[in-house]
N, C-alpha and C positions, 0 to 999 in steps of 0.2 A: 497370359499366353506364353508358352515356352518354345524353344527352338525346334522341338519335334513335331509341332502341330503344322499340318498342311491341309490343302484342299479348300472347298468353299467356306467351311466354318471358320477356318483360320483367316482366310482373306476377309470375310465379313467382320471378324473381330478386329483385325488390323485396321480396316477402313473406319470402323466405329471409333477406335482409339484415336486414329488420325484426325477425324472430323472434330472430336471433342477438344483436342488441343489446338487445332487450327483456328477455330471460330473467334477466340478473343483477339487474335493477331491480325485478322483481316481488316478489322476496323483501324488498327494502327497503321497498317500498310497503306490504307487509303488516305492518310493524312497528307495534306497538300504540300508539306515541307519535305516529303520523301520522293525519291525518284521512281518508285515502283508502286503500282496499284495492287489492290486485292486480286484482281484478275491476273496480273503478272505472277504473283506468288502462287496462285492456283495452278497456272500453267506449269510453273517451275516444279511444284510438288507432283503434278501428274507425271512429268518426265522423270522426276527423281524416283518415284515409286517403281519404275522399271529397273532401277539400279539397286535399290535397297534389298539386301538379302531377305528371304522369306522368313517371317516369324521373329519375334523377340526384339524388334526395333520400334521405337517411338519417334515420330516426327513432330517437331514443334516449330511453327513459324514465329520468329522473333526478329522483325525487321531491324537492320537490313540483311539478316541471316536466316537460314533455315537450319535447325539443329536436328541431328539424327543420333540417337543413342540406344545402346543395347542393355543399359541398366533397366531396372523396373521403371514403368512410366512415371510414377511419382518422383523418383530420384532424378530422372531426366528433366522433368519440369522444374524441380527444385534448383538444379544446376543452371537451367535457363534463366530463372529469376535471379538467383544469387550471384551468378558469374557473368553470363552473357548480357542480360538486360542491364545489370548494374554497371558493368564496364562500359557499355555503349553510352549509357546516360552520362556517366562521369567524364569519359573522354571527350564527348561532344561538348559538354559544359566547359571543360578546361581548354580544349584546343580546336576542335574540328567543326566546320560548318557544313561540310558535304558528307553524304553517305558514300560508301564504295560504289564504283561504277557498275558493278554487276551484283546480282543476288548470289551470295556466297553460302556454301554449305559448311557447317561445322559438324564433324563426325566425332562423337564422344564414345570411344571404345572403353569398355568397362575394366579391362585389365591388359596386361602385357601380351598375353596370347591372342586375345581378340584384336588388339591394335596391330600386331605384326601380321596376323593371318589376313585380316581384312585390307590392310594397306597393300599387301601383295595381290589379293584377289580383285580389289576394286580399282587400284591405281597402278598396279604392275610395278611396284617399287618396294625396296626393303628400306625401312626408315634408318637413318644414320644417327638418330637421337632416340633415347628411350621415352622422351616426354611428349613430343609432338612437333608439328611443323606446318607451315603454310605453303601450299602448292599453287603458284600462279596459273600453271597450265591447267590444273583441274578445278580451279576456282574453289578451293576447299581448304579448310583448316582441319587437320587430322590429328587427333589427340588420344593419348593414353591417359584417360582422366583419373585413373587410379593413383597417378603420381601427384595429383592436386590440381587446383585451378590456376596456379600461377603462370604456367606456360600458356594456358588458354588466353588469359588477359594479355600477356606479351604478344601473342600472335594476332589478337584482335587489333592491336595498335597498327600493324603493318598495312592492312588494306585501307585503313583510314588515312595513313600517311600517303599512300599511293594516290588516293583520290584528292587529297587536299594540298599535298606538297610533293608532287611527282619527281622533282629534282633533288629531293632531300638526300644527302650523302649517307652512306651506310653507317658511319659512326654515330650520327644522331638518330637515325631510324632505329638502330639496335640499342643505342643508349637509352632512348625513351621507352622502347618496348621492354627491355630487360629491367628498367626501373620498377615496372609494375608487376614483375614476377612475384613480388611480395608486397602487397598493398592493402590499403583499407580506406575508410572514410575519415577524414580529419576536417571538422568544421565545414562539412558539405563539399569538400574537394577530394579528388583522388590523391592518395599520398603513398609514395613508395617508402619501404622500410629497408634496413640492412638485410642482406640475404647471403646465400651460400657462396656467392662470388667473392665475398670480402676477404677471407683468409688467403686465397691465392694472390689477390692483388697486394695485400700487405706484405706477403713474402717477396713479390716482385719488386716492391718499393725498397725493401731492406737490401735486396741484391742489386739495386740500382739498374733494374731492367725495364723500367717503365719509359715509354717514349715521351718526348715533349708533346705538349698539346698542339703545337704547330704541325708536328709530324702526324699525330692522330687525326687532326682535322683534314689533313692533306691526303690521307690514304684513299686510294681508289677502292671501288667495290671489291675487286679481286684481292687487293692487298689487305683490306680489312678482314675478309673471310679466310684468306689462305695463309697469311703471315701473322704469327703470334695471335691466333684467333681468340684464345681464352683471355689473354691479357688485354686485347683490344676491347672485347666486350666489357670486361670488368672496369677498365679505365673509363670508357664511355659512360657506363652505368653510374659510376660514382662521381663523375663530373656532373651528370644530370642530378644526382642525389644532392651534391653540394649546392647547385643552383636552386634546387627545390627548397633546401633548408634555409637558404638566404632570401627566399621569396622572389627569386629571379627567373625561374624556369619558364613560366608562361610568358614572361616579358621577353626572354631570349627567343622562344619559339616564334612569337609574333614578329619580332625584329628580323630574325633570320629569314622567315618566310617572305617578308616585305623586301628584304635586301638581297635575295638570293642571286639575282642576275649580276649584281655588282660584287657579291661576296659568296661565290659558290661553295666554298669550304666551310663557311661559318666562323672562321678564325677571327676575322676583324670584328664581326658582330659579338663574338664571345668577349673579346677585349673591351669593346665599348660597353657591353652589358655589365661586366665586372668592374668597369672603371679603372682598368689596369693597363699600363703601357709595358711594364716589365713582367713578362709572362714567366720568365725563369724564377723570379722571386715569388710570383703567385704559385707556381708549381711546388716550390719548396713548402709553402704554407699549406697547400692542398694535401701534399703527401703527409705532413705532420697531422693534419686533420683526419685523414683516412686511417692512419695508424692508431688513432685513439678510438675509432669506432669499434663496436662490438656487435657480433651476431649471436643471438641466443635462440 
């Protein structure tokens, strides 16, 4: 079905496609470990259909998300399986016990034009990133999927953090999310790899422009996003990368989550997890480590 089809036949075809991809996921949604039932998803999709542009879109229920894409149906379903379902499974295995508090929509737009056009038409906003973003207000992840699945996995992290660790500071929320912009399966665990953020961080290290870890951990949400945004993201990401490579990332997450009331920034927990009192000395070692990394 293409974007030019309208009327009863188009609606019937859209509904048939919708029902075919919904059926397998209703059983999953009814699992007792989940917050929402098959009926909840059915109601959500019914309301969602009023919003979905006519023709050319496929809807797939993939708890705790509903995915809407304008690629061919088989491609949308492939992305659901290889990106969304995989990420949910691996992130819950590694970190998260709870699903997000709401049924969230994941919009996978097939190219830049579709992404920009539909973001404006559906959400009345002009994206400030070419890749994608998570809108709390719209309860939606909005993606230009032609740029790859890395940003999608990154954004999937955020609603899980919100549900499981609502007081998580921006530096760790974004550090963890951006770690999985480039990721895969290593021995049954989600594993982040070096990515495009590395060269800029290495340049900042050479110019001695990287903040101390105490400063990074102490940043407010506004400071993290508005002051030296690129450097903050990269530093947080490669701190998480280092912890991962040392087998300490999941340990740090659990300790930080448990100690958050007493250590809201995570800095003391970071020191304890690393077993380091002298963080200036550690930072020098970390910077040398980062300078040896390569992104290919």
